[in-house]
C-alpha positions, 0 to 999 in steps of 0.5 A: 376552777369551780366547774366539775364533771364526772364520768362513771363507767362499768365493765359489765355495762356495754353499749356495743362493740366498735366496728372498726369501719366506724373510722372509715373515710371517703374519696370522691372524684371531686376537686383534688381528692384524687388528682393532686390528692392520692394521685399525682404522677409527676410528684417527687414522691409519686410511686410507680403508679403515680400515687403520692407516697407522702399521702399514703403515709399520712393515711396509714397514720390514721389506720383507716379501715374502709374508704368510700368511692367513687362518690358522692354526687359524682357517682350518679352520673358515672359510667364505671366502664370509663375508668377501666382498661388501657388509659389511652382508650379512656374517655374524657367526660363532662362531670355534671355534679361538680362541673368539671372534666373527668379524665378517668386517669384513675378508675376502679382497678387503680383505686383497688391498688391504692386501697392495698397500699393504704392497708384499707378496704373499699366501700364502692358506690353504684350509680342509681341516678342515670343507671340501674341494676344492670350496670351494678351487677355488671360491676360486681361481676367484674369486681368479685367473680373469679373468671369464666364470664364476660365481665370477670374475664374482662377484669383478667384481661385488664391485668387483675387475675384475682377477684377484688372481693369488695364486700361493702356496696352503697346503693347510690348517693343522696337520691332525695337531693334535687341537686342529684343527677337522676333524683328520685322519690322515696318510692322510686328509690326504694323500688330501684334500691330493692331490685338492685340489691336483689340482682347484686346478691344473686351475683355475690350473696356475701356482700353488704348493702347500704340504702340511701337515707335522707341527705341531711336532717334538714331535708323536708323528706326526713324521716318519711324517706327512711320509713318509705325506702325501708318499707320497700327494701327492708329485706334486701339491705343491711344498712341505711345511710346518714349524711351531715355537715356542720359549719359556723357561718354565724360566727357563734362558737358556743352554738357550733360546738353544740352541734353534735347534740343535734347529731345525737338526735339525728342518729336516734331518730334514724334508729327509731325509724328503722326499728318501726319498720322492723316492728311493722314487718314483724322482722327479726332482722335489725337494720344498722346505720352507716353514717357515710358522710360527716364532717365540718364543711363551710369555709370554702363555700364562697370561694367554690362559687367563683370557680370557672367550670370545666376544669380538671381537678380544680381546688374545690371544697378545700376547707382549712380547719381550725382548733374550733373545727377540731373540737366539733370533729371530736364531738362528732366522733363521740356521738358515733361511739355513743351509738356504736350498737347500731352505727356500724360504719362511718366515713369522715368526708373526705380524706385528702384535700376535699374537706379533709384531715390531709392537705397537699400542694401540687408538686409540694408538701402534704400535711395534717389539718387540725381535724386529723388528730381527733380522728387519728386518736379515735381510730388508733385508740378507740377499738374495743367495747364502748362502755355506757357513759354516765356523765354529769357535767354543768350545762348551758344553753346556746341559740339552737340547743338547751342543756348542752353539757360542757363536757362530752365524754365516752370510754372504750375498753380494749380487753385485748390490750387491757386498756381503757381510753377516755375521749373528752371534749371541754366545750367551755370557751373560758374555763377549765373543768375538773374531770373525775373518771370512776372506773368502778369494776376495773379496779386500780389502773395506771395512766399511760398518757393524757393527750391534749389538743388545744390552742389559745387561738380557736381560729389557728390552723395548720398550713404547708408553711406552718404544718405544726401550728396546732398539734396535740401534747402529752402534758395533760394532768390526769392522775390517780387519786388516793381513792383509786379514781382518776382526776384530770383537768380538761383545759378550756376548748380542748380535746382530750385522750386519757389512756389507762392501763388496767 
């Protein structure tokens, strides 16, 4: 084992505090995310409202702080009024974004009930595709106003006396995408986002608002879109959104594992663009980032092309994830943490069945996909302050990237628990790498555990029949050296969590 890497961190050199919402997720009315995912009224483990309790337990295991809803592309054609009130009076609609039928069995109030059961908050999106400021302010009044007005009293009439008090709102979704219902130019969107934000804040001044950024880094509109939208709506919004998915269509694993290098660049470009607008406006206000769609997505592309349209909850976007995918998700989580000073919210897309860490069968089991584990580890152990990571690592080149470090790593200091957690990925496909951790100013610590997610078969995945084929173990090698440093071996193609008690 000739290759060596090192991480140096100091308690006084801090990137930023982790906003717990960086570990958010996403539920869209798409495929089996809702129907057959969080909700299946005839399932043996359905509760009195039809929510799957087995899925709820897996969601709770992730400690998800916020869930974006109801879309996604779906929201740009959605009438929120269809999903409230008596079930037998709710319409069935043609859902044009994904070419299905939406029965509206689950709507706003039911989702809020599910959030309470899952110990999470809602990040609601409003429709700025076919609708606009009027519908957005009405939904906010329905959600957050106590009573005594038309929409708030309608909520009370529907059985919800207390306001839902949703505090985080997305102003549309991917509005620069030609696939989007009601797609807009940057100027068109910037104006409607500004006006929608204005009236929503008049209804409830305590909310936070997310403006749509470009739909992906490869969009021809990027980053002019961000600059124009923020120029028009800077004073009205708090966040700009980012979306990015990665896939290994060319079966080039080394290049696939390097994709988070591009994610780092994407994040930094959006920060630079937001700060340019801030400078241009001589503003003291800082716009932060909401990376509210991110994941691996490519496995299901071909099968999705073969689906017949106008079904209710067909199996769409059901990627079955591998060990290789889990490593990419781990690297993406590290990318988010490395910019915790500006990335304050993020949503792995999505939560159940649809490109998701949790899978189910209708009427049957629910299980953890490979990507469940790095997401869970980061959410559970990655709370506190991110320390500036000085990483030295051997590097390599791939088809799309140069100087890719074999080792990606970041450390989070939880002062309350007196712990430091190091997250590290070894991208090398053939060799283990010796890894030293220098905690410098923290003094001596002891190893609580070294968790490793690895598999000799990078294509190995979990299924309903074999739900534990890829699972983490705690037999990692991290130990204290004579000099008080921590020494570990990062096995080839592995995700590592090293927890240190100070």
